[in-house]
Structure formats: structure tokens, C-alpha cells
One Martini backbone bead per residue (centre of mass of N, CA, C, O) as a GRO file, in nm:
protein
  380
    1MET     BB    1  22.700   7.376 -16.644
    2ASN     BB    2  22.887   7.075 -16.605
    3PHE     BB    3  22.810   6.754 -16.429
    4GLU     BB    4  23.023   6.595 -16.546
    5LEU     BB    5  23.249   6.390 -16.460
    6THR     BB    6  23.557   6.351 -16.424
    7LYS     BB    7  23.796   6.122 -16.430
    8GLU     BB    8  23.895   6.180 -16.140
    9GLN     BB    9  23.616   6.179 -15.999
   10GLN     BB   10  23.538   5.891 -16.085
   11MET     BB   11  23.776   5.750 -15.944
   12ILE     BB   12  23.705   5.837 -15.658
   13LYS     BB   13  23.427   5.712 -15.645
   14GLU     BB   14  23.524   5.417 -15.691
   15MET     BB   15  23.732   5.398 -15.461
   16VAL     BB   16  23.546   5.474 -15.220
   17ARG     BB   17  23.328   5.263 -15.266
   18ASP     BB   18  23.508   5.017 -15.238
   19PHE     BB   19  23.607   5.078 -14.953
   20ALA     BB   20  23.326   5.105 -14.814
   21GLU     BB   21  23.221   4.817 -14.881
   22LYS     BB   22  23.468   4.667 -14.728
   23GLU     BB   23  23.541   4.864 -14.453
   24ILE     BB   24  23.242   4.973 -14.351
   25LYS     BB   25  22.960   4.839 -14.400
   26PRO     BB   26  23.005   4.564 -14.231
   27HIS     BB   27  23.033   4.760 -13.946
   28ALA     BB   28  22.801   4.969 -13.897
   29ALA     BB   29  22.609   4.824 -13.697
   30GLU     BB   30  22.818   4.783 -13.472
   31TRP     BB   31  22.900   5.080 -13.429
   32ASP     BB   32  22.617   5.167 -13.352
   33GLU     BB   33  22.572   4.978 -13.108
   34THR     BB   34  22.869   5.063 -12.959
   35ALA     BB   35  22.990   5.344 -13.025
   36ALA     BB   36  23.233   5.309 -13.232
   37PHE     BB   37  23.539   5.430 -13.325
   38PRO     BB   38  23.707   5.396 -13.650
   39ILE     BB   39  24.033   5.433 -13.636
   40GLU     BB   40  24.147   5.220 -13.837
   41THR     BB   41  23.990   5.328 -14.081
   42PHE     BB   42  24.123   5.609 -14.080
   43LYS     BB   43  24.405   5.509 -14.139
   44LYS     BB   44  24.331   5.392 -14.418
   45MET     BB   45  24.233   5.658 -14.538
   46GLY     BB   46  24.504   5.798 -14.509
   47GLU     BB   47  24.666   5.604 -14.696
   48LEU     BB   48  24.471   5.680 -14.949
   49GLY     BB   49  24.416   6.011 -14.922
   50LEU     BB   50  24.124   6.108 -14.807
   51LEU     BB   51  24.221   6.345 -14.592
   52GLY     BB   52  24.353   6.524 -14.865
   53ILE     BB   53  24.186   6.601 -15.115
   54PRO     BB   54  24.153   6.947 -15.090
   55PHE     BB   55  24.470   6.948 -15.084
   56PRO     BB   56  24.771   7.020 -15.148
   57GLU     BB   57  25.063   6.851 -15.195
   58GLU     BB   58  25.244   7.047 -15.017
   59TYR     BB   59  25.031   6.946 -14.763
   60GLY     BB   60  24.966   6.623 -14.818
   61GLY     BB   61  24.778   6.611 -15.049
   62SER     BB   62  24.580   6.555 -15.365
   63GLY     BB   63  24.459   6.808 -15.531
   64GLY     BB   64  24.166   6.840 -15.506
   65ASP     BB   65  23.830   6.903 -15.508
   66THR     BB   66  23.520   6.963 -15.377
   67ILE     BB   67  23.372   6.751 -15.540
   68SER     BB   68  23.548   6.511 -15.458
   69TYR     BB   69  23.491   6.538 -15.158
   70ALA     BB   70  23.180   6.506 -15.174
   71ILE     BB   71  23.188   6.225 -15.292
   72ALA     BB   72  23.331   6.091 -15.052
   73VAL     BB   73  23.116   6.156 -14.842
   74GLU     BB   74  22.884   6.006 -14.976
   75GLU     BB   75  23.013   5.719 -14.983
   76ILE     BB   76  23.060   5.693 -14.678
   77GLY     BB   77  22.764   5.758 -14.589
   78ARG     BB   78  22.634   5.515 -14.737
   79ALA     BB   79  22.773   5.313 -14.527
   80CYS     BB   80  22.820   5.549 -14.283
   81GLY     BB   81  22.717   5.816 -14.108
   82GLY     BB   82  22.932   5.845 -13.881
   83THR     BB   83  23.184   5.827 -14.058
   84GLY     BB   84  23.104   6.061 -14.242
   85LEU     BB   85  23.103   6.282 -14.027
   86SER     BB   86  23.402   6.254 -13.933
   87TYR     BB   87  23.523   6.301 -14.209
   88ALA     BB   88  23.406   6.583 -14.263
   89ALA     BB   89  23.517   6.719 -14.001
   90ALA     BB   90  23.821   6.671 -14.045
   91ILE     BB   91  23.822   6.865 -14.295
   92SER     BB   92  23.623   7.115 -14.265
   93LEU     BB   93  23.709   7.172 -13.945
   94GLY     BB   94  24.005   7.071 -13.879
   95ALA     BB   95  24.172   7.168 -14.155
   96SER     BB   96  24.068   7.410 -14.333
   97PRO     BB   97  24.127   7.662 -14.151
   98ILE     BB   98  24.436   7.630 -14.177
   99TYR     BB   99  24.445   7.660 -14.482
  100TYR     BB  100  24.301   7.941 -14.502
  101PHE     BB  101  24.445   8.101 -14.216
  102GLY     BB  102  24.724   8.002 -14.193
  103THR     BB  103  25.034   7.974 -14.147
  104GLU     BB  104  25.302   7.814 -14.257
  105GLU     BB  105  25.370   7.690 -13.983
  106GLN     BB  106  25.087   7.577 -13.920
  107LYS     BB  107  25.066   7.395 -14.166
  108GLN     BB  108  25.312   7.216 -14.107
  109LYS     BB  109  25.225   7.127 -13.812
  110TRP     BB  110  24.894   7.060 -13.864
  111LEU     BB  111  24.805   6.992 -14.163
  112VAL     BB  112  24.989   6.774 -14.282
  113PRO     BB  113  24.911   6.536 -14.089
  114MET     BB  114  24.612   6.540 -14.173
  115ALA     BB  115  24.637   6.500 -14.484
  116LYS     BB  116  24.798   6.219 -14.431
  117GLY     BB  117  24.645   6.072 -14.175
  118GLU     BB  118  24.801   6.098 -13.882
  119THR     BB  119  24.578   6.307 -13.797
  120LEU     BB  120  24.337   6.482 -13.600
  121GLY     BB  121  24.069   6.721 -13.597
  122ALA     BB  122  23.902   7.013 -13.447
  123PHE     BB  123  23.593   7.217 -13.374
  124GLY     BB  124  23.531   7.477 -13.123
  125LEU     BB  125  23.211   7.632 -13.094
  126THR     BB  126  23.002   7.504 -12.930
  127GLU     BB  127  22.774   7.584 -12.665
  128PRO     BB  128  22.542   7.564 -12.423
  129ASN     BB  129  22.474   7.900 -12.503
  130ALA     BB  130  22.614   7.856 -12.815
  131GLY     BB  131  22.493   7.785 -13.111
  132SER     BB  132  22.348   7.961 -13.330
  133ASP     BB  133  22.470   8.179 -13.121
  134ALA     BB  134  22.792   8.239 -13.171
  135GLY     BB  135  22.810   8.537 -13.049
  136GLY     BB  136  22.764   8.401 -12.744
  137THR     BB  137  23.038   8.355 -12.657
  138ARG     BB  138  23.222   8.264 -12.342
  139THR     BB  139  23.481   8.200 -12.419
  140ARG     BB  140  23.815   8.286 -12.296
  141ALA     BB  141  24.103   8.493 -12.407
  142VAL     BB  142  24.406   8.583 -12.243
  143LEU     BB  143  24.676   8.786 -12.258
  144ASP     BB  144  24.996   8.646 -12.124
  145GLY     BB  145  25.223   8.762 -12.278
  146ASP     BB  146  25.295   8.470 -12.484
  147GLU     BB  147  24.996   8.390 -12.379
  148TYR     BB  148  24.705   8.211 -12.376
  149VAL     BB  149  24.418   8.220 -12.159
  150ILE     BB  150  24.178   7.956 -12.127
  151ASN     BB  151  23.811   7.977 -12.074
  152GLY     BB  152  23.575   7.702 -12.095
  153GLU     BB  153  23.302   7.558 -12.301
  154LYS     BB  154  23.215   7.267 -12.499
  155CYS     BB  155  22.985   7.114 -12.743
  156TRP     BB  156  22.956   6.877 -12.977
  157ILE     BB  157  23.253   6.764 -13.059
  158THR     BB  158  23.404   6.646 -13.329
  159ASN     BB  159  23.684   6.424 -13.269
  160ALA     BB  160  23.828   6.515 -12.997
  161GLY     BB  161  23.919   6.226 -12.875
  162TYR     BB  162  24.129   6.204 -13.157
  163ALA     BB  163  24.276   6.470 -13.133
  164ARG     BB  164  24.553   6.687 -13.144
  165GLN     BB  165  24.354   6.933 -13.212
  166VAL     BB  166  24.173   7.244 -13.133
  167ILE     BB  167  23.960   7.479 -13.264
  168VAL     BB  168  23.907   7.768 -13.071
  169THR     BB  169  23.656   7.976 -12.969
  170ALA     BB  170  23.715   8.324 -12.853
  171VAL     BB  171  23.719   8.582 -12.642
  172THR     BB  172  23.961   8.876 -12.680
  173GLY     BB  173  23.749   9.126 -12.688
  174LYS     BB  174  23.684   9.464 -12.801
  175ASP     BB  175  23.541   9.677 -12.997
  176GLU     BB  176  23.451  10.004 -13.082
  177ASN     BB  177  23.133   9.897 -13.022
  178GLY     BB  178  23.150   9.666 -12.784
  179LYS     BB  179  23.208   9.408 -12.926
  180ASN     BB  180  23.292   9.099 -12.961
  181ILE     BB  181  23.596   8.934 -13.004
  182ILE     BB  182  23.644   8.657 -13.221
  183SER     BB  183  23.867   8.389 -13.193
  184ALA     BB  184  24.113   8.162 -13.319
  185ILE     BB  185  24.253   7.865 -13.152
  186ILE     BB  186  24.518   7.647 -13.117
  187VAL     BB  187  24.459   7.340 -12.926
  188PRO     BB  188  24.609   7.114 -12.759
  189THR     BB  189  24.492   6.818 -12.608
  190ASP     BB  190  24.755   6.807 -12.395
  191ALA     BB  191  24.683   7.043 -12.238
  192PRO     BB  192  24.676   7.186 -11.954
  193GLY     BB  193  24.326   7.190 -11.856
  194PHE     BB  194  24.230   6.984 -12.081
  195THR     BB  195  23.902   6.852 -12.112
  196ILE     BB  196  23.771   6.531 -12.241
  197ASN     BB  197  23.432   6.428 -12.303
  198CYS     BB  198  23.279   6.099 -12.429
  199ASN     BB  199  22.937   6.052 -12.314
  200TYR     BB  200  22.746   6.045 -12.536
  201ASP     BB  201  22.399   5.941 -12.605
  202LYS     BB  202  22.297   5.873 -12.919
  203MET     BB  203  22.071   5.832 -13.172
  204GLY     BB  204  22.302   5.888 -13.388
  205VAL     BB  205  22.600   5.874 -13.529
  206ARG     BB  206  22.767   5.659 -13.331
  207ALA     BB  207  23.058   5.644 -13.482
  208SER     BB  208  23.084   5.925 -13.381
  209ASN     BB  209  23.281   6.155 -13.221
  210THR     BB  210  23.157   6.310 -12.913
  211CYS     BB  211  23.226   6.620 -12.726
  212GLU     BB  212  23.339   6.763 -12.424
  213LEU     BB  213  23.476   7.082 -12.329
  214VAL     BB  214  23.735   7.180 -12.087
  215LEU     BB  215  23.871   7.505 -11.992
  216GLU     BB  216  24.148   7.552 -11.751
  217ASP     BB  217  24.391   7.752 -11.783
  218VAL     BB  218  24.479   7.742 -12.080
  219ARG     BB  219  24.799   7.728 -12.239
  220VAL     BB  220  24.904   7.918 -12.530
  221PRO     BB  221  25.063   8.026 -12.778
  222LYS     BB  222  25.019   8.312 -12.969
  223GLU     BB  223  25.089   8.154 -13.245
  224ASN     BB  224  24.796   7.994 -13.229
  225LEU     BB  225  24.672   8.197 -13.379
  226LEU     BB  226  24.402   8.220 -13.618
  227GLY     BB  227  24.456   8.456 -13.799
  228ASP     BB  228  24.253   8.715 -13.761
  229PRO     BB  229  24.154   8.828 -13.454
  230LYS     BB  230  23.901   9.011 -13.582
  231LYS     BB  231  23.800   8.750 -13.793
  232GLY     BB  232  23.684   8.491 -13.659
  233PHE     BB  233  23.385   8.503 -13.738
  234LYS     BB  234  23.424   8.503 -14.050
  235GLN     BB  235  23.588   8.243 -14.060
  236PHE     BB  236  23.364   8.045 -13.948
  237LEU     BB  237  23.156   8.110 -14.164
  238TYR     BB  238  23.324   7.999 -14.398
  239THR     BB  239  23.359   7.719 -14.280
  240LEU     BB  240  23.050   7.653 -14.269
  241ASP     BB  241  22.992   7.672 -14.567
  242GLY     BB  242  23.171   7.429 -14.638
  243GLY     BB  243  23.038   7.225 -14.438
  244ARG     BB  244  22.755   7.223 -14.578
  245ILE     BB  245  22.836   7.063 -14.823
  246SER     BB  246  22.913   6.800 -14.665
  247ILE     BB  247  22.637   6.754 -14.529
  248ALA     BB  248  22.480   6.729 -14.790
  249ALA     BB  249  22.641   6.486 -14.897
  250LEU     BB  250  22.571   6.301 -14.659
  251ALA     BB  251  22.265   6.302 -14.702
  252VAL     BB  252  22.278   6.172 -14.979
  253GLY     BB  253  22.413   5.906 -14.889
  254ILE     BB  254  22.195   5.811 -14.690
  255ALA     BB  255  21.957   5.824 -14.888
  256GLN     BB  256  22.071   5.626 -15.094
  257ALA     BB  257  22.075   5.381 -14.908
  258ALA     BB  258  21.771   5.375 -14.847
  259PHE     BB  259  21.672   5.355 -15.138
  260GLU     BB  260  21.814   5.090 -15.221
  261LYS     BB  261  21.670   4.916 -15.009
  262ALA     BB  262  21.379   4.976 -15.102
  263LEU     BB  263  21.402   4.878 -15.391
  264GLN     BB  264  21.489   4.589 -15.332
  265TYR     BB  265  21.252   4.510 -15.149
  266SER     BB  266  21.018   4.567 -15.356
  267LYS     BB  267  21.115   4.321 -15.543
  268GLU     BB  268  21.085   4.088 -15.309
  269ARG     BB  269  20.809   4.166 -15.208
  270MET     BB  270  20.517   3.975 -15.159
  271GLN     BB  271  20.184   4.072 -15.285
  272PHE     BB  272  19.918   3.957 -15.436
  273GLY     BB  273  20.123   3.793 -15.645
  274GLN     BB  274  20.336   4.040 -15.615
  275SER     BB  275  20.543   4.278 -15.628
  276ILE     BB  276  20.540   4.594 -15.482
  277SER     BB  277  20.674   4.736 -15.739
  278LYS     BB  278  20.386   4.712 -15.905
  279PHE     BB  279  20.282   4.935 -15.731
  280GLN     BB  280  20.203   5.261 -15.760
  281ALA     BB  281  20.251   5.360 -15.470
  282ILE     BB  282  20.553   5.267 -15.477
  283GLN     BB  283  20.653   5.395 -15.739
  284PHE     BB  284  20.608   5.690 -15.654
  285LYS     BB  285  20.800   5.691 -15.421
  286LEU     BB  286  21.059   5.610 -15.581
  287ALA     BB  287  21.053   5.841 -15.784
  288ASP     BB  288  21.077   6.072 -15.579
  289MET     BB  289  21.338   5.981 -15.446
  290ALA     BB  290  21.524   5.987 -15.696
  291MET     BB  291  21.477   6.284 -15.767
  292GLN     BB  292  21.569   6.419 -15.498
  293ILE     BB  293  21.857   6.313 -15.492
  294GLU     BB  294  21.948   6.439 -15.761
  295LEU     BB  295  21.894   6.730 -15.683
  296ALA     BB  296  22.080   6.739 -15.436
  297ARG     BB  297  22.342   6.663 -15.580
  298ASN     BB  298  22.345   6.910 -15.771
  299MET     BB  299  22.363   7.119 -15.542
  300VAL     BB  300  22.632   7.028 -15.436
  301TYR     BB  301  22.796   7.065 -15.698
  302LYS     BB  302  22.743   7.365 -15.730
  303ALA     BB  303  22.863   7.467 -15.465
  304ALA     BB  304  23.143   7.341 -15.518
  305TRP     BB  305  23.202   7.488 -15.785
  306LEU     BB  306  23.194   7.775 -15.673
  307LYS     BB  307  23.424   7.737 -15.472
  308ASP     BB  308  23.643   7.647 -15.682
  309ASN     BB  309  23.574   7.941 -15.847
  310ASN     BB  310  23.559   8.185 -15.645
  311LYS     BB  311  23.256   8.200 -15.566
  312PRO     BB  312  22.975   8.262 -15.439
  313PHE     BB  313  22.823   8.009 -15.179
  314THR     BB  314  22.634   8.050 -14.938
  315LYS     BB  315  22.349   8.003 -15.054
  316GLU     BB  316  22.406   7.722 -15.191
  317ALA     BB  317  22.491   7.575 -14.931
  318SER     BB  318  22.214   7.612 -14.794
  319PHE     BB  319  22.042   7.484 -15.001
  320ALA     BB  320  22.175   7.203 -14.989
  321LYS     BB  321  22.147   7.146 -14.685
  322LEU     BB  322  21.842   7.183 -14.657
  323PHE     BB  323  21.738   6.993 -14.880
  324ALA     BB  324  21.900   6.731 -14.817
  325SER     BB  325  21.806   6.691 -14.520
  326GLU     BB  326  21.496   6.695 -14.560
  327MET     BB  327  21.483   6.491 -14.787
  328GLY     BB  328  21.632   6.260 -14.638
  329PHE     BB  329  21.429   6.217 -14.412
  330GLN     BB  330  21.193   6.139 -14.597
  331ILE     BB  331  21.331   5.897 -14.734
  332CYS     BB  332  21.384   5.726 -14.481
  333ASN     BB  333  21.088   5.711 -14.403
  334GLN     BB  334  20.991   5.573 -14.669
  335ALA     BB  335  21.169   5.322 -14.645
  336ILE     BB  336  21.021   5.214 -14.402
  337GLN     BB  337  20.738   5.202 -14.529
  338ILE     BB  338  20.813   4.994 -14.752
  339HIS     BB  339  20.898   4.774 -14.531
  340GLY     BB  340  20.739   4.813 -14.293
  341GLY     BB  341  20.789   4.621 -14.025
  342TYR     BB  342  21.090   4.573 -14.110
  343GLY     BB  343  21.182   4.877 -14.085
  344TYR     BB  344  21.174   4.856 -13.756
  345MET     BB  345  21.417   4.679 -13.792
  346LYS     BB  346  21.757   4.658 -13.759
  347GLU     BB  347  21.841   4.446 -13.986
  348TYR     BB  348  21.747   4.655 -14.229
  349GLU     BB  349  21.877   4.963 -14.152
  350VAL     BB  350  21.675   5.206 -14.207
  351GLU     BB  351  21.659   5.313 -13.913
  352ARG     BB  352  21.949   5.419 -13.908
  353HIS     BB  353  21.923   5.632 -14.127
  354LEU     BB  354  21.717   5.804 -13.976
  355ARG     BB  355  21.892   5.862 -13.727
  356ASP     BB  356  22.133   5.987 -13.881
  357ILE     BB  357  21.985   6.221 -14.056
  358LYS     BB  358  21.877   6.413 -13.839
  359LEU     BB  359  22.142   6.579 -13.792
  360MET     BB  360  22.136   6.737 -14.070
  361GLU     BB  361  21.907   6.943 -13.942
  362ILE     BB  362  22.124   7.057 -13.715
  363GLY     BB  363  22.396   7.060 -13.813
  364GLU     BB  364  22.557   7.334 -13.934
  365GLY     BB  365  22.288   7.441 -13.901
  366THR     BB  366  21.983   7.471 -13.898
  367SER     BB  367  21.708   7.496 -14.086
  368GLU     BB  368  21.640   7.775 -13.974
  369VAL     BB  369  21.917   7.904 -14.030
  370GLN     BB  370  21.920   7.860 -14.335
  371ARG     BB  371  21.679   8.049 -14.389
  372ILE     BB  372  21.820   8.300 -14.286
  373VAL     BB  373  22.060   8.299 -14.477
  374ILE     BB  374  21.896   8.310 -14.739
  375ALA     BB  375  21.738   8.570 -14.682
  376ARG     BB  376  21.991   8.750 -14.663
  377GLN     BB  377  22.090   8.685 -14.955
  378LEU     BB  378  21.815   8.822 -15.069
  379GLY     BB  379  21.777   9.099 -14.885
  380CYS     BB  380  21.581   9.081 -14.616
   0.00000   0.00000   0.00000
């Protein structure tokens, strides 16, 4: 397997980096401070075609592959972790399930505007009592004539405050073994009885919009059911596998930003008559950081390549997500250490990278859940 980027992938990398350097990075500290969602920046990303990278042109996309998409996530995350998270969620969670499992009518109605960057979507899976235990979903959808009536609540849902629709998971019945059947249903955010609160005060990724959803007798047409009603659970597991690749890519981007700042600072900071980059203690830290980032990036590319080539990628997506997030947290921590007292100050920005990257060990399945997934894939 050759991980040399194609000409198209290299062009995307350069285009996204240029955009991120000019349109995102200068505002990242302010967005973090004020917890402002950069909606105007997302509109610009939409105009550039960035929100449709992995989707075919027939659905308003760019016809790119998963590697290209992962590259874009890394470059946006390198500039701002919160913007990177919302970008990844818009594609992996908001749009991809409709592309994978939607009818042609659903794709035309919901996917095309998202791929063109005209609208955003969200994915409502997590509940107050059902996080890693997604099978413990309590939200219920009951068929009443030609409509589903949905009741329940969701928490920590990315982009919901700016989404046109949310794909909500809900229990729709019982199977022959008495287990809950969990289905996915497309719910417009302007539906009566659908309340969205975006009041979380978060430690990091503060530029990303995160919301609580409350559904009280929300009615949607039964044609809003997404995919096979009895395979909703398998559908969102596949969705999460893909999402883990993008979270891994985001972790690489944040870690890369922290590493670059640490490397630059080490060359400028003078102690005992020379730059601290001349001290072996600092050199070893930087060498390990560079090596781990490159290893994580290659794991992301491998998982993306497997997905693009229709090969099993569940284990590799978990490998990438687990390694990149834990590695990234260590690298951001070391970046602060290299900065010394200055690293603890907001103006040097490495403390923001540490706050941002912590979520990568939690979201899209915690590190503990990743180890469970990997062990199961090993046949344990």
C-alpha cells in the first residue's frame, strides 16, 4: 500500500491549508474565548466545496475519497479544533448516513443541500443514560398512521443548533428475541415539539456547536425513516466507524499544531547561552512527537484507504482513533512542557490545543470503548 498522496489529494491539502491559515486560524482564539460558532466560515467552506468532498458530484459533492476528506479534517483541525470537530461531524454524522442508507428522494431532499454547503445536519445518538451503551436508547418513535410520533431527549449533539435536520435514533419496537429495535429517523429541526438548547459551557472545542435535544410528541412522515428499520443499530455502528477516522484525523491536526508551536518556540527560547532546541532533553521530546504524529497519520490514511476500497475497516478505524487521540493528548501536554510557564498562558495557544484534544479521547466512542471494539475484532 503506497501512502504517497495523489495529485488531487495534494491539491486538496494545499487548498484547505491555505483557506484554514487565512480564514480560520486568525480567529481561533477569539472563537474559543467567546464560544462562537463560525457560521460564516462554514458558508465559505461550502462555497469551496469542502462540505461535499467524499460525496459524488451527482449529489452536489466533489467526488473525492475518504483520504481527501481526512486530509481536510486534519488541516482545519490544525487551525481550530472546534471548527474541525463541527466540520467532521457535518460530513461524517450529518450527511454520510443519508448517503449510505437513504432513498433517492431522501438524498435529493437532505443530502444535496448539505454537500453543496447550503445546510448543515446533525446526528442524535447520545442520551443522558445512553452514551457508550447506545443499545440503552430510551427515545421512542411510535407509528401513528402515516407519521412517527417521537419522544425522548439527546445530549452533546454537535451542530444541532445550526442544522436543518437531525438524524435521531429511537426505539421503534421489539424483535423476535424481545430486544429493542433501534431505527434512525430524519427529523427537521423546525418540527413542532422539537426543542434545541445550546447552553453547554465546555472545556474545549468551544467553537463547535453542542446541544441538548428534547422531543415531545414530535411528528414526522414515516418516509423520513432512514434505511432498514430493523438495522438502525448496525447502520449507526457503520456511521461511527467512519466517524472515528475523521476524529483520528482531527487529533492528528491538533497535535500537529501543538508540535509546530513547540518546535518553533524551542528554537527561539534562549537558556544558558543557547536555544533550548540544542538540549538533548528537548530534542528527544520533539523527535518522539514528530514520530508519533507521523505514525498516527499513516494509521488514519490506512483506515481511510480500506474504507475507500470497500474492505473491512472497523478495527483499523478504532486503531487510528485510539492511537491518534491518546498520542495527541500526550503531544499537546509535552508542547506545554516545552513552553514552560509560557505554555500555561493563553496567548501561546498550546493550552487551547490540550483542552481541544481531550474530547478526542471521549467522543465517537471513548478510549475504553475503542479497546473493546478492537478486542472483539481480534475474536476475544
